[in-house]
N, C-alpha and C positions, 0 to 999 in steps of 0.2 A: 725487649719491648711488648707490654701485655696488649691483649685486646681491651676494645671498650664492649662497656656492658651491653650496649644496643648496636655491637658488630658494626657500629659508623652506619649505620644506614637511615642516613639525615634525608633533612626535607627535602633537597634534590633529588636524592637515590625515589625517595618516596613519593616527589611528583614523577620522574621518567616512568616510574612500575606503572605509577594511576593514568598516566596519559598514553602508555603502549595499552594497557588497556582498555581504554576507551574506544582508542582508535581502532584497534582489531575486532570490535563489539561493532561499531559503526562500518565497519570497510571491508570483514572478512568474517563472516558467518561461519558455520559446518555446512550449512547449505552449499555457498561458494564453493567451500575447498571440495563438498564431493562431486560438486557439476564441475571443478576445473581439473582434478586428477580422477577422476572414478569416471569418466565415459565408458570404457570398454572393459567388463570383465573379463574378454577371453585370457586364459591362463599363456595362450601364446602370441598375446600381443607384443609386438616390438618396442625395447624399451623407449620413452622419450620424454626431452621436459618440457614439463607442462608449470607454467608458474603467472603470477601476473605482474609483467615488467610496471605500467604502469602505478602500481600500486607501489613496488618497491621505490620506484623513484621518489616518492611521497617519502616515506621511510628513511635514503639518502639525503633527502631537502630537509627532513628534519633532524640529519645530522649523528643519528644511530653509529651508521658506518666509522663514524670518528671516533668513537667514545673511548677506545683504547689503543689513541694516537696522542700522544704526550704533546703537553699544552706546545711547549718551543716548538713543535715540529708543526705547529697550524691544528692539532688535534681538540679534543675535551679533555682528555685525561682523567676520566672520569673513574675513582678506584674503583676496585673488580666487584665492590657490594651493591654500588648501583648498578653495574652493569648484568650481573647475575638477578637483578628485578627484573630487567629487561626478558634475559633468556627465559625468564620465567614465563611472561605473559607472551613470548614468541611460542613455548611449547606449549601454550595453551591451546593457542590457535593453529598450530601445525600448519604458519604461512609457510611457502614451500621459498627461499630465497638463500643466499651465499652470505649472510650473516653475520651465523658463528663463524663458517668459511673466513671472511676475512676479517674476522675480531681475533680469531688464532692467528692468520699470517701476521697480523699487526701487532700481537705480542709475541710472537716470533723476531719480526722486526725490531722492534724498541728491543729486545735485548742484544742484538749485533751491535749497538751503539752508537754511532755514527754512520759505521757501514752501513745501514739501514736508513738514513736519512734518507737518501734520493728513494728507494720504493716507496718509505713512506710519506712523501710528497706525494706519488701518485696516487694512492692510497685519497689525500685531502683532495684532490683533484675528481676524484668520482671513479676512480677505478676499485672493483671488486679482485677479491684474491683469494685462493686456497692452496694448503700444502698439499704437496706430491712427493711424497718420500717412502711409503711401503712399499715391499716386495711383497712377490705373486702366493708367498705365505702367511702375509697377513703382516707380518712383524712392521711394528711402528716403531724403531730403534732407527734411527739415524745411518750406525754402523751397518746395519742390512740393506742397504739401499741397491739398487741394484742399476743405477744409474751414472754413467763414467762421465769424467770432465776432463777434457786435455785441450791445452791453448783455446781457453774459454768456449768450447764447445761439446754440448750433450750427446751421447747417445746412448741408449736403453729403455728401460720399460719402468714408469711408476704407477702401484696399484692400489684400488682402494678410493682413488680421488675423491674426495667428498663436494658436490655440487658441481663437478667440474663443467658442465654445460650452463653453469648461468655466469660466472667469472671473467673478468679479462687477462689477468694474469696468473703464473704459479709462480709458488716460491717451493724449488724443487731441492731437493738433497742430491748431491751427488759427492762419486768420491772423486780424490786428482790423487796422482803421485804423493801426493804431500799430506793431504789430510782430508776429512770431511769438510764437503764446502756446500753453500747456500749462493742458489742462482735465482735471480726474480727475469722470468720469460715470458714475453707475450706470448694468450693462449691459443693466440690466430700468427702467429711466426712461422716462416718455412720449417719445414720437417717437423712439425707436431703432429702427430695423428690421435685423434681421440676417440674411442670407441666404446659408445655406453654400455654397461653390464645391464644386465633384467635383474633387480632386487627387488625385496619384496615390500620395499619402505616405498605407498607411492607420493609422499611429501618432499620428499629428497631426490634426487638422481647421484650417478656414483659412474666413475670411467677408469680403465684402466691407459694410460697415456703411453705411447711408444716417442722418442725423440732422437730423431734421426741426423746428426751433423746439425744440431741447431745451434743458433749462433745465442750467446746467453751472457747478462750481468752477473758479475761475480758481488756478492751482497756481503760473505763474511765467510772466512776460512775456516771458522769454527764453530760448524754446526752442533753439534755434539752440546756443548755449553749453552748455545744459544734456547735447543728444545728442552733443555734439564731446567732454562731461565722458564722457559714459556708455559710446560705443560701444566702445572698447578693452574694456571686460570686456563687452560684450555679443557684441563677434566673437570675444572667446577664448573665451569661454562654449560657443558654437557649436561651434567646431574643436575644443574638448572631447569633446563631445558626439559627434561626427564619428569622433574616434579610439576611442572606446568601441566605438561600432558597427563600425567596420571591424578592433577586437577580437574583437569576436565573428566575426566574416566570415572572419576567418583562421583562429581554434579549430576552428569550425565545420566547417571544410573541409577543414583538417589531419584532424583524425579521422576525417572523410568517407573521405579519400584512403588513410588508412591500413588502413580496412575494408574498400574496396569490391575487390574481386579482380580483375585483364584477365591476359589469359597468362599464368596461375599465379603473379603475382608482386599486391600490393596496389600501386594506382594511383600511391601517391607512391613507388615505389621507381624511377618513371621521371623520367628529367631535365627532359623535356617537362613535369610537372607539378611537381616538386620548384623546380626555380629560379625558376619565375614566382612561386610563394606562398614562398619568400626573398625579393625583391624588395619583395614586400608586405609583409611583415616590414619591412624596412628604410624602405619609405616611412610606415610605421606611425610607427615609433622618430622619424623626422625631424620629424613633422608634431608627435609627442607631447612632443619636447623644445622644440619653439618654442611650443608651446600654454604649457608651463609656464616659460619665458622670457618670454612675453608679459604672463603672470599674474604674475609678479614683478615687470617694469617696473610694469604699474599699481599693486603696492605699495610698491615701491624707487626705479623710476624713471622717476616720470612724465613727464616729458621724454620718453621712448623711448617710452612705452606703443603712442601710435597707431603708429609705425614694425613695431615687431615684431607688431601684434596684427593688421596685414596680413600680414606674412608668416607667421602660425601659420593664418589663414583660408584661404590660399593656398597652403599647403601639404596643409592638411587636405581641402579641396576635390580637390585634385590626388589625394591619396591615397583620397578616398571613389572616383571613379572608377574607378582602379585595382582596388582591393579588391574594388568592384561585380564588375567586369567577371571577374575571376579567380574570386570565389567561384562566380560559374554558371558557368562555362568547366567548371570543375577536378567540379563536379558530374556534369558530361554532362545528358544527356536530362531526369534527373529536376529542374534546375536549372533550368527555366526553366517549372516546373509550379505550377500555385497549392498543392499541398499540402506541398511543399518549402516551409520558411522561410526558405529565402533572400530570396526574394523579398520578404518585409515590410523586410529591412535594405538592399535593395539600394532600395530607393521612399525609404525614409526620408533612405537618403544622396544621391541624387538631387534632392530637398527642400532638402537641408541645402546641398548644394553648389551651387543658386539663392539659399539667402533670405541676406540682407545681400550680396550680391555674390558674383559665382564669381572664383576662380579670377585669370581673365583682369582682370575688375576692380581686384582688389587688388593686384596688381602693377603695375598702373598709377597707382592713388593711390601705392605705394611708390614706382616710379618720382618721380613730382614732386616728393615727401619728400625723395628722396635728391637727387635735380638741383635744385633748391630749394636744399639746403643747401650744397651745389657753388658754386653762383652766389652 
């Protein structure tokens, strides 16, 4: 099955993207973001979970958490190319919320088939969720989980759990005597102990979670298969978020260099400023094209989805590094100050760069796919 020329980005997808852009423009400016998450510049501050829950509820009411849930399970079942447009606008606003985490859990649960229907029903009813599967070394492979399941109870620790302080449910990967399994756990269940991590990104929270004899609901006995099916969508949405953040960095920096005067000219007059920003624009366009190519592959060309998702995340990671460095550099002396909003997006991009593997890791996996195919 081949991809359509427009990636399948239809009128419905365009409407979702434009309505999301309008929503964030009206309700969540960069001023509000800075006021929300950057009140305390002290490097010794304790990690906190800062987010606008009232505004998040409006997003839930708009049905954004249901986009990855199939229609037959009560969700929207929107093609990934449409959801990627929403993720792009989310990254551009850097709004702290568990949307990406909940969408990721939804894709994994959908891949579980009938066994995941009960948990998907919880998401339809307003629950939010995140994945808990990484070990202390940062491996995202289900086979490396440090959580053990026995008789429906979990023991062990899951690390690098994203937006753990904002969700009501955990989708936990655990090892049993039979297989690698997925379990659905209430975040406030007895025996669940959450410890917030001190991270660079102020727009997200991250935690390690210890499970001590926690009663859990079995979702699937084939965790590896479910994760393999869902990972292309998860990587693609994160890459779309990075594209949106890169667009914010570019536009904000261009606006600044048009206004800031030096040697009787705007900074943007000088080629040493102008040319790097053009290169940022090219890097963003490249990453964006690969993101929508990967999203369309998930929708229309699943045999290519993993390959294209690796390409999208690798490109977005490289772009994030470059756009972040140029945005700080072109803002000059103010660019690395706490009062300048650039650092919020710089830190979000740095976190996203490493999340689910950096560019080098994805290129290595891409090489394995291509080399295996050639062999």
